[in-house]
NUMI-43223 format. One record per residue (C-alpha): residue number from 1; residue in three letters; x, y, z. Coordinates in steps of 0.02 Angstrom, whole numbers, plus 32768, in hexadecimal, padded with zeros to 4 digits. Example, Ala and Ser with C-alpha at 12.3 -4.5 7.8 and 13.67 -1.06 7.14 Angstrom:
(r 1, ALA, (8267, 7F1F, 8186))
(r 2, SER, (82AC, 7FCB, 8165))
//
This chain:
(r 1, MET, (1B7F, EA09, 62E5))
(r 2, THR, (1BAE, E99D, 6369))
(r 3, THR, (1B25, E8E0, 6393))
(r 4, SER, (1AC1, E95A, 6419))
(r 5, SER, (1AB5, E9DF, 63AC))
(r 6, LEU, (1A7B, E98F, 6324))
(r 7, ALA, (19E8, E927, 63A7))
(r 8, HIS, (19BB, E9CF, 63D7))
(r 9, ALA, (199C, EA18, 632E))
(r 10, ALA, (193F, E973, 6305))
(r 11, ALA, (18C2, E987, 638D))
(r 12, SER, (18BA, EA32, 63A8))
(r 13, PRO, (1814, EA30, 62FF))
(r 14, PHE, (17BB, E98E, 635F))
(r 15, ALA, (17C5, E9ED, 641A))
(r 16, HIS, (1784, EA8A, 63C8))
(r 17, PHE, (170A, EA03, 635D))
(r 18, GLY, (16C0, E9CB, 63FC))
(r 19, ALA, (16CF, EA68, 6461))
(r 20, ARG, (1644, EAB3, 63E5))
(r 21, VAL, (15F7, EA12, 63D4))
(r 22, ALA, (15C6, EA2F, 647A))
(r 23, GLU, (1590, EAD7, 646F))
(r 24, ILE, (1512, EAB6, 63F8))
(r 25, PHE, (14CA, EA31, 6463))
(r 26, ALA, (14D3, EAB3, 6501))
(r 27, ALA, (1481, EB2F, 64A9))
(r 28, ILE, (13F2, EA88, 6460))
(r 29, ALA, (13D7, EA73, 6510))
(r 30, HIS, (13B7, EB0A, 6555))
(r 31, ALA, (1343, EB3D, 64D8))
(r 32, LEU, (12DF, EA7A, 64E9))
(r 33, SER, (12D5, EACD, 65A9))
(r 34, VAL, (12A5, EB7C, 657F))
(r 35, SER, (122A, EB34, 651B))
(r 36, ALA, (11EB, EAC6, 658F))
(r 37, GLY, (11D5, EB64, 660D))
(r 38, ALA, (115E, EBAE, 659A))
(r 39, GLU, (10EC, EB2D, 657D))
(r 40, GLN, (10D3, EB36, 6635))
(r 41, ARG, (10C9, EBEF, 663F))
(r 42, ILE, (104D, EBBD, 65AE))
(r 43, ASP, (0FE3, EB27, 6623))
(r 44, ARG, (0FDF, EBA2, 66B1))
(r 45, ILE, (0F93, EC3F, 662B))
(r 46, HIS, (0F02, EBC6, 65F3))
(r 47, ALA, (0EF8, EB78, 66BA))
(r 48, LEU, (0ED4, EC2A, 66F2))
(r 49, GLN, (0E6A, EC7A, 666A))
(r 50, ALA, (0DFB, EBD3, 667A))
(r 51, LEU, (0DC3, EC01, 6733))
(r 52, SER, (0D33, ECA0, 674F))
(r 53, ASP, (0D6B, ED37, 6772))
(r 54, ALA, (0D2A, ED1D, 6836))
(r 55, GLU, (0DB3, EC8E, 6834))
(r 56, LEU, (0E43, ECEB, 67E7))
(r 57, ALA, (0E06, ED8D, 6874))
(r 58, GLU, (0E1C, ED18, 68EE))
(r 59, ARG, (0ECA, ED03, 68B9))
(r 60, GLY, (0EDC, EDA8, 68B1))
(r 61, ILE, (0EF8, EDA1, 6800))
(r 62, ALA, (0E7E, EDF5, 6778))
(r 63, ARG, (0E65, EDD5, 66C3))
(r 64, ASP, (0ECA, EE4F, 6675))
(r 65, ASP, (0F5D, EE17, 66EF))
(r 66, ILE, (0F7E, ED68, 66C3))
(r 67, VAL, (1003, ED6D, 6644))
(r 68, ALA, (106E, EDF6, 66B6))
(r 69, HIS, (104F, ED7B, 6758))
(r 70, VAL, (106A, ECF8, 66F3))
(r 71, PHE, (1113, ED51, 66AC))
(r 72, ASP, (112A, ED97, 6747))
(r 73, ASP, (11D0, ED5B, 6776))
(r 74, PHE, (122F, ED41, 66A9))
(r 75, ILE, (11F0, EE0C, 66AC))
(r 76, LYS, (124B, EE47, 6759))
(r 77, SER, (12E3, EDEE, 6728))
//
């Protein structure tokens, strides 16, 4: 085994470990992003639920359609 192949063999496990750690942090960042988005949608639902039926009608939203309205872009994708 040559010196360069020894160095490559020694570096490979650490390179793989680094890639796995990066994947884990990317997954955590994605989960936090999704969680923040869900929290914003829930806040929007609560805000719309606090409106009167007349105020909802002005916005073209029926009370029974609030959740579908807030998640419309998510449902269509």
